[in-house]
N, C-alpha and C positions, 0 to 999 in steps of 0.2 A: 137366155135359156135358164130354166130352173135347175138347181143343183140336184143331181141324182142321189138317191139313197138306196143302198143295198141293205135290206132288213132281213134278218133271219129270226123267225118266230119259232121257238122250240116248244114242243108239246110233250107231256109226260106219257102219252099213249101213242100207239102206232097209227091211230085213226084221227088224232086231233088236227093234223095239218089239212086233211081232206075237208073237214067241216069248216075250218078257217078259210080255205080257198074259196068256198061258196060265199062266205061273208065278205071277203075282199072283192069278189066279183060284183056283189051288190053295191059296195062302196064305189067301185069304178062306174057302175051304171048311174049312180047318184052324183057323179063328178066330184066326189070327196077325195079321190086319189087318182092319179094318172099312172096306170100300171104299164111300164115299158116291157117287162118280161117277168115271168114267174115260173117257179118249179117247186115240186114237193119231193121230200125224201121221207120214206117211211120204212121203219126197221122192225119187222115182226120179232117178237120174243123168240129166242133160240136160233134165229137165222144168222148165217155167217156174214152176210153183207146186206146193206139196205137196198131198197128199190127206189129208183128215181123217175120222175116224170115231169117234162116241161108242160106247163098248163097253157095249151093253145088258146083256150077260151078266154084267158086273161091277157094274152100277148097283144100288145098294141103296136102302133107305129114306132119304129126304131128298136124293135126287139133284137136282142143279141143273138138269139137262136141256140140251137142244140149244141153247136161246137163250144160255146162258152160254158154252158151247163155241164157238158161232158168233161171238159177240162177241169172245171172247178170241182165237180163231184168225184172225178178220178183222183185228183190230188187229195181231197178230203178223206175219201173212204176206201179207195181201192189200191192206191200206191202203197200205203202202209202194209197191206197184206202181201205185197210182192217182195218186200225185203230190200236189203242194201244194194242189190245188184244194179238197180236203176237209180241209185242215189244221186248221181251227177245230173241225170236228166230231170229229176225232181227238183234239184236245186235251181237249175236254169228256169224251169217252169214256175216255181214259186217266186223267183226273182222277177220274172216278167209280170206276175200278178201284183207284186209289191209296187211296181211302177205305176199301177193303176189303182192303188189304195187298198188292195187286199193283201195284208202283210201276214207274216208268220204268226203273230199273236192272234189275229182273227182266225186263221186256218186252224191253229192248235186249239183254240177255244171251241170252235164249232166241232172239230174232231172229237174233243173230250166230252162235249155235251150231247151230241147225237149218238146214242148207243142203242143196243137192242131193246125193243119195247117202247121206243120214242119215235117222234116224227118231227119234221120241220117244214115250214113254208118259207121259201126264199123269194123275195120280191125286189125287183129293180123298179123303182118308181121315181116320179118327180111330183112335186107339190104334195108330198105326204106330210100329214100332221100325225106324228107317232101316237100322241095321246088320243086322237080321234079313232085311230085304228085299234088301240088297246081298248077303248070304250066300246067299240063295235064287237069285241070278243066277249063282252060281259054276258054271263049266263052260260058261256062255253067253258071248256077247260082253260084255266088261266095259263097263258103262254109266258115263256121267258124270252126277252128280247136281247138279241145279239146283233149289233149293226155297225156299219161303217158308212160314212158319207164320202162321196167321190166328188172331187172338184171338177170343174169343166174340162180341164186338160186331161185328167184321169179318165173321165167318161169318154172323151174323144179318142183317147188312146185305145180303150177297150173296143170301141166301135171300129177303129181302123184295123185292129188285130183280127177281129171277127167279121170284117167285110160289111159292116152295117153303117154306112155313113148317113148322117142326117140329111 
């Protein structure tokens, strides 16, 4: 089994991720990337919170599904708005994600980078060649890459937690 990669491509505009999702869809059709799951986050200037969307058109066999994205995006963008009252639950949640390769450093970096007026494309993929993806974005708004690789055990643990066995 190929190693999974969770890539987060940050764009300086709220519409950049939408354009990039179409590019990734084309790469998947050309078999240059195997997209297991994908979602976008876009944060309009002046909005209090971002909007998120799982990209069903890009979701392949073994997709993690809405529960994974909901948990991740909740931890990234919505929990900080709720304050310390749920701090213990947040600690337990982030601890379980650490076990699958999504650590506090990754969470904090994404949280710091995705701000009002920006967007991001989150892709869970296998067989991804990051340089080919970056090259495919040529001519579009240049994204910033934030990513983490998941080892086989971490990917299996994610699938077990979200009920998506291979």
